[in-house]
C-alpha positions as CSV (number, residue, x, y, z in Angstrom):
1,X,123.8,84.6,78.9
2,X,122.8,88.2,79.3
3,X,120.8,88.1,76.0
4,X,119.0,85.0,77.2
5,X,118.2,86.6,80.6
6,X,116.8,89.7,78.8
7,X,114.7,87.6,76.5
8,X,113.3,85.6,79.4
9,X,112.4,88.8,81.3
10,X,110.7,90.2,78.2
11,X,108.7,87.0,77.6
12,X,107.6,87.1,81.3
13,X,106.5,90.7,81.0
14,X,104.5,90.0,77.8
15,X,102.7,87.1,79.4
16,X,102.0,89.2,82.5
17,X,100.5,91.9,80.3
18,X,98.4,89.3,78.5
19,X,97.2,87.7,81.7
20,X,96.3,91.0,83.5
21,X,92.6,92.0,83.8
22,X,92.0,94.0,81.7
23,X,94.8,93.1,79.3
24,X,97.6,95.6,79.4
25,X,97.6,96.7,75.8
26,X,99.9,99.6,76.4
27,X,102.6,97.3,77.7
28,X,102.1,94.9,74.7
29,X,102.6,97.9,72.4
30,X,105.8,98.8,74.2
31,X,107.1,95.3,74.0
32,X,106.3,95.2,70.2
33,X,108.2,98.4,69.7
34,X,111.2,97.6,71.9
35,X,114.4,95.7,70.9
36,X,113.6,92.3,69.4
37,X,109.9,93.0,69.1
38,X,107.6,90.1,70.1
39,X,110.4,87.5,69.7
40,X,108.4,84.4,68.5
41,X,105.5,83.6,66.3
42,X,103.8,81.9,69.2
43,X,103.8,85.2,71.1
44,X,102.7,87.1,67.9
45,X,99.6,84.8,67.7
46,X,98.6,86.0,71.1
47,X,99.7,89.7,70.9
48,X,98.8,90.7,67.3
49,X,95.1,90.3,67.9
50,X,95.3,92.5,71.0
51,X,97.2,95.2,69.1
52,X,94.4,95.2,66.5
53,X,91.5,94.7,69.0
54,X,90.4,91.5,67.4
55,X,88.3,89.1,69.6
56,X,89.9,85.7,69.1
57,X,86.8,84.0,70.7
58,X,84.6,85.1,67.9
59,X,86.5,84.4,64.7
60,X,84.6,84.2,61.3
61,X,84.2,80.8,59.7
62,X,86.8,79.9,57.1
63,X,85.8,81.2,53.7
64,X,84.4,78.8,51.1
65,X,85.5,78.2,47.5
66,X,82.3,79.8,46.2
67,X,84.0,83.2,46.7
68,X,85.9,82.6,43.5
69,X,82.8,82.5,41.3
70,X,82.1,85.7,39.5
71,X,84.6,87.7,41.6
72,X,86.0,90.6,39.7
73,X,89.4,90.4,41.6
74,X,89.9,86.7,41.4
75,X,92.1,86.6,38.2
76,X,94.4,89.4,39.5
77,X,94.7,87.9,42.9
78,X,95.5,84.5,41.4
79,X,98.2,85.9,39.2
80,X,99.8,87.8,42.2
81,X,99.6,84.8,44.5
82,X,101.2,82.5,41.9
83,X,104.1,85.0,41.6
84,X,104.6,85.0,45.4
85,X,106.9,81.9,45.6
86,X,109.7,83.7,47.3
87,X,107.5,84.9,50.1
88,X,107.3,81.3,51.4
89,X,110.1,79.7,53.5
90,X,112.9,78.2,51.3
91,X,112.7,74.4,51.3
92,X,109.0,74.2,52.0
93,X,107.4,71.2,50.2
94,X,105.5,72.2,47.1
95,X,102.2,70.7,48.3
96,X,102.4,72.6,51.5
97,X,103.2,75.9,49.7
98,X,100.4,75.3,47.2
99,X,97.9,74.7,50.0
100,X,99.0,78.0,51.7
101,X,98.6,79.8,48.3
102,X,95.0,78.6,48.1
103,X,94.4,79.8,51.6
104,X,95.9,83.1,50.7
105,X,93.6,83.6,47.8
106,X,90.5,82.7,49.9
107,X,91.5,85.2,52.7
108,X,91.9,88.1,50.2
109,X,88.6,87.4,48.4
110,X,86.8,86.9,51.8
111,X,87.9,90.4,53.1
112,X,87.1,92.1,49.8
113,X,83.6,90.5,49.6
114,X,82.8,91.5,53.2
115,X,84.0,95.0,52.6
116,X,83.0,96.2,49.1
117,X,84.3,99.6,49.8
118,X,87.8,98.2,49.7
119,X,89.7,97.8,46.4
120,X,92.4,95.3,45.8
121,X,95.9,96.5,44.9
122,X,98.9,94.7,43.7
123,X,101.1,94.2,46.7
124,X,98.2,93.6,49.1
125,X,98.9,89.9,49.0
126,X,102.5,90.5,50.3
127,X,100.9,91.8,53.6
128,X,98.3,89.0,53.8
129,X,100.8,86.2,53.3
130,X,102.9,87.5,56.3
131,X,99.8,87.1,58.6
132,X,99.0,83.7,57.1
133,X,102.5,82.3,57.7
134,X,102.5,83.6,61.3
135,X,99.0,83.0,62.6
136,X,97.3,80.6,60.2
137,X,94.3,81.1,57.9
138,X,91.4,81.7,60.3
139,X,93.1,84.2,62.6
140,X,94.8,85.8,59.6
141,X,91.4,86.4,58.0
142,X,90.2,88.4,61.1
143,X,93.4,90.3,61.5
144,X,93.7,91.3,57.8
145,X,90.1,92.4,57.7
146,X,90.7,94.8,60.7
147,X,94.0,96.0,59.3
148,X,92.4,96.6,55.8
149,X,89.7,98.8,57.3
150,X,92.2,100.8,59.4
151,X,95.9,101.0,58.8
152,X,95.7,100.0,55.1
153,X,92.5,101.8,54.4
154,X,94.1,104.6,52.4
155,X,95.8,102.1,50.0
156,X,92.5,100.5,49.2
157,X,90.6,103.4,47.8
158,X,89.4,103.4,44.2
159,X,92.2,106.0,43.4
160,X,95.8,106.5,44.6
161,X,95.1,109.9,46.0
162,X,95.5,109.1,49.7
163,X,98.6,106.9,49.0
164,X,100.1,109.8,47.2
165,X,99.4,112.0,50.2
166,X,101.2,109.5,52.5
167,X,104.2,109.4,50.2
168,X,104.3,113.2,50.3
169,X,105.3,113.0,54.0
170,X,108.6,111.3,53.0
171,X,110.5,114.4,51.8
172,X,109.5,116.7,54.7
173,X,110.7,114.1,57.2
174,X,114.1,113.8,55.4
175,X,114.3,117.6,55.2
176,X,113.9,118.0,58.9
177,X,116.9,115.7,59.6
178,X,119.2,116.2,56.7
179,X,118.5,119.1,54.4
180,X,121.5,118.3,52.2
181,X,120.1,114.9,51.3
182,X,116.6,116.4,50.8
183,X,118.0,119.2,48.5
184,X,120.1,116.6,46.5
185,X,117.0,114.5,45.9
186,X,115.0,117.5,44.9
187,X,117.6,118.5,42.5
188,X,117.7,115.0,41.0
189,X,113.8,115.2,40.6
190,X,113.6,111.6,41.9
191,X,110.2,112.0,43.6
192,X,109.0,109.3,46.0
193,X,107.9,106.5,43.7
194,X,110.9,104.4,44.8
195,X,109.3,104.0,48.2
196,X,105.8,103.0,46.9
197,X,106.3,99.2,47.1
198,X,107.9,99.6,50.6
199,X,104.8,101.5,51.9
200,X,102.0,99.5,50.4
201,X,103.5,96.1,51.4
202,X,104.9,97.2,54.7
203,X,108.3,96.2,53.2
204,X,107.1,92.6,52.8
205,X,107.7,92.7,49.1
206,X,111.3,94.0,49.2
207,X,112.9,92.2,52.2
208,X,114.1,88.7,51.7
209,X,114.5,87.6,55.3
210,X,111.1,86.8,56.9
211,X,112.5,87.5,60.4
212,X,113.1,91.1,59.4
213,X,109.6,91.4,57.9
214,X,107.8,90.1,61.0
215,X,110.0,92.4,63.2
216,X,108.8,95.4,61.3
217,X,105.2,94.2,61.5
218,X,105.5,94.0,65.3
219,X,106.6,97.7,65.2
220,X,104.0,98.9,62.7
221,X,101.1,97.2,64.4
222,X,102.0,98.8,67.7
223,X,102.3,102.3,66.2
224,X,100.5,105.1,64.3
225,X,99.5,104.1,60.7
226,X,102.0,106.5,59.2
227,X,105.0,104.8,60.9
228,X,106.0,102.9,57.7
229,X,106.7,106.2,55.9
230,X,108.9,107.3,58.8
231,X,110.8,104.0,58.5
232,X,111.2,104.6,54.8
233,X,112.7,108.0,55.6
234,X,115.2,106.6,58.0
235,X,116.3,104.0,55.4
236,X,117.1,106.9,53.0
237,X,118.8,108.8,55.8
238,X,120.9,105.8,56.7
239,X,122.2,105.7,53.1
240,X,123.1,109.4,53.2
241,X,126.6,108.9,51.8
242,X,125.5,106.6,49.0
243,X,122.9,109.1,48.0
244,X,125.2,112.1,48.0
245,X,127.9,110.1,46.1
246,X,125.4,109.2,43.4
247,X,125.0,111.0,40.0
248,X,122.5,113.8,40.6
249,X,120.0,112.7,38.0
250,X,116.6,110.9,38.3
251,X,117.6,107.6,36.8
252,X,120.7,107.1,39.0
253,X,119.1,108.1,42.3
254,X,115.9,106.2,41.6
255,X,117.9,103.1,40.8
256,X,120.0,103.4,43.9
257,X,117.1,104.0,46.3
258,X,114.8,101.3,44.8
259,X,117.4,98.6,45.5
260,X,116.9,98.2,49.3
261,X,119.9,96.8,51.2
262,X,119.2,93.5,53.0
263,X,121.7,94.1,55.8
264,X,120.1,97.1,57.4
265,X,120.5,97.7,61.2
266,X,116.9,97.2,61.9
267,X,116.8,97.8,65.6
268,X,118.7,101.0,65.2
269,X,116.4,102.2,62.4
270,X,113.3,101.3,64.3
271,X,114.5,103.3,67.2
272,X,115.3,106.3,65.0
273,X,111.9,106.1,63.2
274,X,110.2,106.2,66.6
275,X,112.2,109.2,67.7
276,X,111.5,111.0,64.4
277,X,107.8,110.4,64.8
278,X,107.9,112.0,68.3
279,X,110.0,115.0,67.2
280,X,108.2,115.6,63.9
281,X,104.6,114.2,64.3
282,X,102.3,114.0,61.2
283,X,100.4,117.0,62.4
284,X,103.5,119.2,62.0
285,X,104.3,117.8,58.6
286,X,100.8,117.9,57.1
287,X,101.2,121.4,55.7
288,X,104.4,120.6,53.9
289,X,103.0,117.3,52.6
290,X,100.0,119.1,51.2
291,X,102.3,121.6,49.5
292,X,104.2,118.8,48.0
293,X,101.0,117.3,46.7
294,X,100.3,120.6,44.9
295,X,103.8,121.0,43.5
296,X,104.4,117.4,42.5
297,X,101.1,116.0,41.3
298,X,103.0,113.1,39.8
299,X,105.1,112.2,42.8
300,X,103.5,108.8,43.1
301,X,101.9,106.7,40.5
302,X,99.9,103.5,40.4
303,X,101.7,100.3,41.2
304,X,101.5,99.3,37.5
305,X,103.4,102.5,36.6
306,X,106.0,101.4,39.2
307,X,106.3,98.0,37.6
308,X,106.5,99.5,34.1
309,X,109.3,101.9,35.2
310,X,111.3,99.0,36.7
311,X,111.1,96.8,33.5
312,X,112.0,99.5,31.0
313,X,115.4,99.2,29.4
314,X,116.2,102.5,30.9
315,X,114.4,102.6,34.3
316,X,113.9,106.4,34.3
317,X,111.8,106.4,31.1
318,X,108.4,106.5,32.7
319,X,109.5,108.8,35.5
320,X,111.0,111.3,33.0
321,X,107.8,111.3,31.0
322,X,105.8,112.0,34.1
323,X,107.9,115.0,35.2
324,X,108.5,116.6,31.8
325,X,105.2,118.3,31.6
326,X,105.4,119.7,35.1
327,X,109.0,120.9,34.5
328,X,108.0,123.0,31.5
329,X,105.3,124.9,33.4
330,X,107.5,125.6,36.5
331,X,110.9,126.3,34.9
332,X,110.5,130.1,35.1
333,X,109.3,130.1,38.8
334,X,111.7,127.6,40.2
335,X,114.8,129.8,40.8
336,X,112.8,132.5,42.5
337,X,110.6,130.2,44.6
338,X,113.5,127.9,45.7
339,X,115.6,130.9,46.8
340,X,112.7,132.2,48.8
341,X,112.0,128.8,50.4
342,X,115.6,128.4,51.5
343,X,115.7,131.9,53.0
344,X,112.5,131.7,54.9
345,X,112.4,128.1,56.1
346,X,113.2,127.9,59.8
347,X,116.0,125.4,60.6
348,X,117.1,126.8,63.9
349,X,115.8,124.1,66.2
350,X,116.9,121.1,64.0
351,X,120.1,120.2,65.9
352,X,118.6,120.9,69.3
353,X,115.8,118.4,68.4
354,X,118.2,115.9,67.0
355,X,120.2,115.9,70.2
356,X,117.7,113.5,71.8
357,X,118.1,111.0,68.9
358,X,120.2,108.6,71.1
359,X,117.2,107.7,73.2
360,X,115.9,104.2,72.8
361,X,112.3,104.0,71.7
362,X,111.8,101.0,74.0
363,X,112.3,103.1,77.2
364,X,112.2,106.7,76.3
365,X,109.5,109.3,75.6
366,X,109.1,108.0,72.1
367,X,107.5,104.7,73.2
368,X,105.1,106.5,75.5
369,X,104.1,109.0,72.8
370,X,103.6,106.3,70.2
371,X,101.6,104.1,72.5
372,X,99.4,107.1,73.4
373,X,99.0,108.0,69.8
374,X,98.2,104.4,68.8
375,X,95.6,104.0,71.5
376,X,93.9,107.3,70.6
377,X,94.0,106.7,66.9
378,X,90.6,105.9,65.3
379,X,89.3,104.8,61.9
380,X,88.6,108.4,61.0
381,X,92.4,109.1,61.0
382,X,92.6,109.6,57.2
383,X,89.8,112.2,57.4
384,X,91.8,114.2,60.0
385,X,95.0,114.2,58.0
386,X,93.8,114.3,54.4
387,X,91.0,116.8,53.7
């Protein structure tokens, strides 16, 4: 009864924000972040466009089939969409699913044709299908286009450089909260490639329950574009004991971390990710992320490298090859530099900062800071963070 009452209050507050003049976007962001997210797909159809500043009264016409002619991405998109069976609800009739797959292809090709500066990547379809299933093809086309030119922009460059930069935020976040886990992962030389598919699909590729996927999309759409990497960090931190109990070698740790648990405490992790963003904002971590990029030029690879690593008889083969060259060059310096780093790195405020971790994002300073950050964020974001 209490849950139903809370849900009714939340629904009323969402509709009040939607009906206010002007629309109360800050409240909608807070609702999307707070426990339970936006609750229903019916509400998401109304709120997601507001979070992305998409005018639903001026939607583009549905793309035509002529998009498929002489399109350089068509064959790859077709292959990826055909492999996406598990992204559709179990029990969906084949003809309905096949119709949605055709719509999925058209949406992707439409966005790419209208935005030639964007480059398709494997995993992009995992994001697009989520929007298609929630809001339908016409609205999904508009939302995905806005998302692709903003939040996903870094993943759609001709190279993986900006994606690598974003992945390089992962270890500094972990280090701020749990230096023991950070140092263990560094010793194992595991890198961050295990989190690549999480990041570039907003976890859509790795989570089997669609309810969990859309809950995360509520959260990510309401927040700063780097929030998915904070969520990746809290998943690793949540598995602290598993990580520390693992054999300290690349193959073992990579295998453990790349197998994402399906029974995660999502609301708790969302709250912690929000708190970590407030305590350790990207601006504070940018220097460490840039240093990581210099020290580990092969920390992230292309998605094909990721796939190749996962299908090898020994999953660490590709990763070991990628690190071997770097290790030869740095072997002599490692001991001295590591000792210096440990001695000089300030850790004094860590536990003071973590004392506020119990605050709920929905009501505390975290929500307000994230809403403010999201409202101020502009398309030039990547230029500010990544020189």
